[in-house]
N, C-alpha and C positions, 0 to 999 in steps of 0.2 A: 588401665586404658592408655592407649597412645594419644597423640595430639588430635587425631581424627576421630576419637571415640571408639576405636576398635579394641576389643579385649586383646591384650598383649601378654604373652608368656614367653618362655624360652624352651630350647631343646638342648639337652646334653648330648654331645657327640664324642663317644670314645673312639679309640683307633678302630679302624675297620677290622672285623674278625678275621678276614682273609690275610691281613698283615701278620697277626699273631700266629695263624696257622702256618704261613710261609716261613716265618722265623723258626718255629718249632721244627718244621720239616727239613729246612736247608741249613740251619745253623748260621745264617748270614743275614745282615741288615738289608731290607728291601731298598732298592734304588742305589745302594752304595757297594754292596758285596763285602762289606767289612765282616770279619768273623764276629758272631755273637758269643757272649760269655755266659756260661752256666755256673751257678753256685747256689748255696743255701742262703736264704734271706738273712742278711746281717742288719738290715734296717727294715722299717715298716712298709716300704714300697711306695705306692700301691701298684697293682697290676693295671695297665692302661686299657685292657680289654674289658674286664669285669668291674673295674673301679672299686675293688676290695683291697684293704690293707693286707700286706703279706705278713704271715706269722713268722716272727724273728726266730731263727734257729731251727725251724721246722719245715718251712715250705721252700721248694726248689723254684728258682726264678731264672729268667734269661734277660741279660742286659744287651741292648743293641742300639744302634744309631737310627734315629727317626726324625723326619722333617715334618713338623705339624702344619707347615704351609704348603706341602705337596698337594697338587691339584687345586689350590686356591690362589696362589700367588706365584709370579715368575721367579722371585728371589728366594732361595732356600735359607733356612736357619735350623740346621740339624742339631740334635743333642741326644743325650742318653735317656732311655726309658726302660722299664721292666715290664715283663708279662710273666704269668705263671709258666713254669716249664711244661706242665701238663695242661691239656685243654680245660678251659673254664667257660661257663656260660657268659656270653657278652652282656654288658649292661643294657637293660631294656627299659628302665624307668626314665625315658627321655625328657619328661617334663618335671622331673624331681631332682633336686640337688642330691648327689650321692651321699646317703646317710653315713657310710663308713668314712667319708672324708671330712665330715663336719668337725672332727676332733683335731684336725691339723691346720696350721696356718696356711691360708690360700692367698695367692696374689692373682688378681684379675687384670689382665692386660686387654684394654679395649682398642680395637683396630678398625681403621677405615680401609677401603680397598687400596691395593698397592702396598700392603704391609705397613701402613702409616700408623704408628702408635699414637693414640689420642689421649688416653688417660690410664693411670694405674691406681687400683684400689686394693688395699690390704684388708683381709678379713681375718680377724682373730679366731682361734679355735672356738667352736660352738657359737660363733657370731651369726649375724643375720645375712646369710649368703644371698637369699632371694632379693632382699632390699638392695644389696650391693649390685647385683645383676640388673635389677630394674632401673636403678639410678643411671647405670652406664648406658642401658638401652633407651633411656629418655633423651639421650643426645642424638641429634639428627646425623652427626658425622661418624657414628659408630656402626659398623656392619657386623662384627662378630667379636667374641671374646676368647682369650686363651686363659685357662686356669692353670696355675703353676704352683708347685710346692714352694712356699716362701722360704723355708729352711734350706732346701737343696737347690732351688731355682729351676728344677726340671719341669717339663711340660706334663700336664695331667690329662686334659681333655679340652675340647672346644665347646663354646656355648653360642648358639645361634638364636636369632629372633624367631618367634613362631606366632603368627597372628591367627586367632581363632575366628 
Protein backbone atom coordinates (compact mmCIF):
# COMPACT_ATOMS: atom_id res chain seq x y z
CA UNK A 1 0.00 0.00 0.00
CA UNK A 2 1.19 3.53 -0.67
CA UNK A 3 0.80 6.40 1.79
CA UNK A 4 -2.80 7.01 0.69
CA UNK A 5 -3.79 3.37 1.30
CA UNK A 6 -3.96 2.47 -2.40
CA UNK A 7 -2.53 -0.92 -3.40
CA UNK A 8 0.78 -0.25 -5.14
CA UNK A 9 2.61 -2.55 -7.47
CA UNK A 10 5.01 -2.09 -10.32
CA UNK A 11 5.17 -2.60 -14.05
CA UNK A 12 8.22 -3.99 -15.89
CA UNK A 13 8.83 -2.17 -19.19
CA UNK A 14 11.22 -3.87 -21.64
CA UNK A 15 12.33 -2.05 -24.77
CA UNK A 16 9.48 -1.60 -27.19
CA UNK A 17 9.14 -4.58 -29.52
CA UNK A 18 9.20 -2.22 -32.52
CA UNK A 19 12.76 -1.17 -31.55
CA UNK A 20 13.98 -4.78 -31.67
CA UNK A 21 12.18 -5.35 -34.98
CA UNK A 22 13.70 -2.20 -36.52
CA UNK A 23 17.23 -3.14 -35.42
CA UNK A 24 16.83 -6.64 -36.85
CA UNK A 25 15.53 -5.26 -40.16
CA UNK A 26 17.87 -2.31 -40.64
CA UNK A 27 21.02 -3.40 -38.82
CA UNK A 28 21.19 0.08 -37.28
CA UNK A 29 20.65 1.63 -33.86
CA UNK A 30 17.34 3.53 -33.70
CA UNK A 31 17.74 7.26 -33.31
CA UNK A 32 21.48 7.13 -33.95
CA UNK A 33 22.01 5.20 -37.17
CA UNK A 34 25.10 3.49 -35.76
CA UNK A 35 25.69 0.06 -37.24
CA UNK A 36 24.47 -2.81 -35.08
CA UNK A 37 26.88 -5.68 -34.43
CA UNK A 38 25.81 -9.31 -34.86
CA UNK A 39 27.58 -12.22 -33.20
CA UNK A 40 27.08 -15.34 -31.11
CA UNK A 41 26.52 -14.74 -27.41
CA UNK A 42 29.82 -14.71 -25.54
CA UNK A 43 28.05 -13.61 -22.36
CA UNK A 44 24.65 -14.30 -20.84
CA UNK A 45 23.07 -11.13 -22.19
CA UNK A 46 20.08 -10.77 -21.67
CA UNK A 47 17.80 -9.85 -24.55
CA UNK A 48 16.13 -6.51 -23.73
CA UNK A 49 12.94 -7.48 -25.52
CA UNK A 50 12.05 -10.89 -24.04
CA UNK A 51 14.22 -10.41 -20.89
CA UNK A 52 15.67 -13.91 -21.18
CA UNK A 53 19.34 -14.71 -20.69
CA UNK A 54 21.18 -15.48 -23.91
CA UNK A 55 22.64 -18.96 -24.25
CA UNK A 56 26.41 -18.52 -24.38
CA UNK A 57 27.98 -19.95 -27.54
CA UNK A 58 24.63 -20.93 -29.04
CA UNK A 59 22.33 -17.95 -29.56
CA UNK A 60 22.89 -15.17 -32.07
CA UNK A 61 22.50 -11.63 -30.76
CA UNK A 62 22.61 -8.04 -31.95
CA UNK A 63 24.45 -5.32 -30.03
CA UNK A 64 23.31 -1.74 -30.60
CA UNK A 65 23.16 1.72 -29.04
CA UNK A 66 19.96 2.46 -27.11
CA UNK A 67 18.80 5.44 -25.05
CA UNK A 68 16.58 4.25 -22.17
CA UNK A 69 15.55 7.86 -21.49
CA UNK A 70 14.20 8.35 -25.02
CA UNK A 71 10.61 9.67 -24.93
CA UNK A 72 10.93 10.19 -21.13
CA UNK A 73 13.55 12.85 -20.64
CA UNK A 74 15.13 15.56 -22.79
CA UNK A 75 18.71 14.53 -21.96
CA UNK A 76 19.92 11.28 -23.54
CA UNK A 77 22.12 8.66 -21.89
CA UNK A 78 22.75 6.04 -24.60
CA UNK A 79 24.55 2.78 -24.06
CA UNK A 80 24.96 -0.72 -25.50
CA UNK A 81 22.23 -3.38 -25.25
CA UNK A 82 21.49 -6.77 -26.83
CA UNK A 83 18.47 -8.40 -28.44
CA UNK A 84 18.11 -11.84 -29.96
CA UNK A 85 19.08 -11.80 -33.63
CA UNK A 86 15.86 -13.59 -34.49
CA UNK A 87 12.39 -12.52 -33.42
CA UNK A 88 11.44 -13.43 -29.86
CA UNK A 89 8.24 -12.97 -27.88
CA UNK A 90 8.38 -9.67 -25.98
CA UNK A 91 8.23 -9.84 -22.18
CA UNK A 92 4.57 -9.87 -21.08
CA UNK A 93 4.56 -10.45 -17.30
CA UNK A 94 4.61 -6.73 -16.60
CA UNK A 95 3.79 -7.05 -12.89
CA UNK A 96 6.39 -9.75 -12.20
CA UNK A 97 10.15 -9.36 -11.87
CA UNK A 98 11.72 -11.34 -14.75
CA UNK A 99 12.44 -14.83 -13.42
CA UNK A 100 15.40 -15.33 -15.77
CA UNK A 101 17.14 -12.24 -14.34
CA UNK A 102 16.86 -13.15 -10.66
CA UNK A 103 20.18 -15.03 -10.87
CA UNK A 104 22.25 -11.99 -11.86
CA UNK A 105 23.24 -8.97 -9.76
CA UNK A 106 20.89 -6.06 -10.44
CA UNK A 107 21.35 -2.35 -9.79
CA UNK A 108 18.15 -0.35 -9.40
CA UNK A 109 18.55 3.35 -10.17
CA UNK A 110 15.66 5.44 -8.83
CA UNK A 111 14.92 8.60 -10.83
CA UNK A 112 12.78 11.67 -10.40
CA UNK A 113 11.63 13.62 -13.45
CA UNK A 114 14.41 15.43 -15.24
CA UNK A 115 16.64 12.34 -15.02
CA UNK A 116 17.55 13.23 -11.44
CA UNK A 117 19.06 10.18 -9.75
CA UNK A 118 17.60 9.84 -6.24
CA UNK A 119 18.89 6.52 -4.95
CA UNK A 120 20.75 3.40 -6.04
CA UNK A 121 20.04 -0.06 -4.60
CA UNK A 122 22.06 -3.18 -5.36
CA UNK A 123 20.20 -6.49 -5.34
CA UNK A 124 22.33 -9.62 -5.05
CA UNK A 125 21.60 -12.66 -7.23
CA UNK A 126 18.43 -14.40 -6.03
CA UNK A 127 17.75 -11.47 -3.68
CA UNK A 128 14.43 -9.85 -2.82
CA UNK A 129 13.87 -7.75 -5.94
CA UNK A 130 10.25 -6.89 -5.11
CA UNK A 131 11.16 -5.46 -1.69
CA UNK A 132 13.93 -3.38 -3.25
CA UNK A 133 11.52 -1.99 -5.86
CA UNK A 134 8.87 -1.36 -3.20
CA UNK A 135 11.28 0.50 -0.92
CA UNK A 136 12.34 2.79 -3.77
CA UNK A 137 8.73 3.50 -4.74
CA UNK A 138 7.97 4.33 -1.09
CA UNK A 139 9.89 7.54 -1.74
CA UNK A 140 7.72 10.44 -2.90
CA UNK A 141 10.54 11.82 -5.05
CA UNK A 142 10.94 8.69 -7.23
CA UNK A 143 9.05 8.53 -10.52
CA UNK A 144 10.58 5.43 -12.18
CA UNK A 145 13.46 2.98 -11.91
CA UNK A 146 16.04 1.65 -14.31
CA UNK A 147 17.30 -1.89 -13.77
CA UNK A 148 20.89 -2.40 -14.83
CA UNK A 149 23.25 -5.34 -14.85
CA UNK A 150 25.57 -4.64 -11.89
CA UNK A 151 28.51 -6.52 -13.47
CA UNK A 152 28.38 -4.94 -16.93
CA UNK A 153 26.60 -1.69 -15.99
CA UNK A 154 24.26 -1.88 -18.97
CA UNK A 155 20.55 -1.05 -19.05
CA UNK A 156 18.07 -3.94 -18.73
CA UNK A 157 14.55 -2.49 -18.38
CA UNK A 158 12.45 0.25 -16.76
CA UNK A 159 10.18 -0.21 -13.74
CA UNK A 160 7.16 2.06 -13.34
CA UNK A 161 4.66 2.56 -10.55
CA UNK A 162 1.33 0.86 -11.09
CA UNK A 163 -1.56 1.70 -8.81
CA UNK A 164 -4.41 -0.79 -8.69
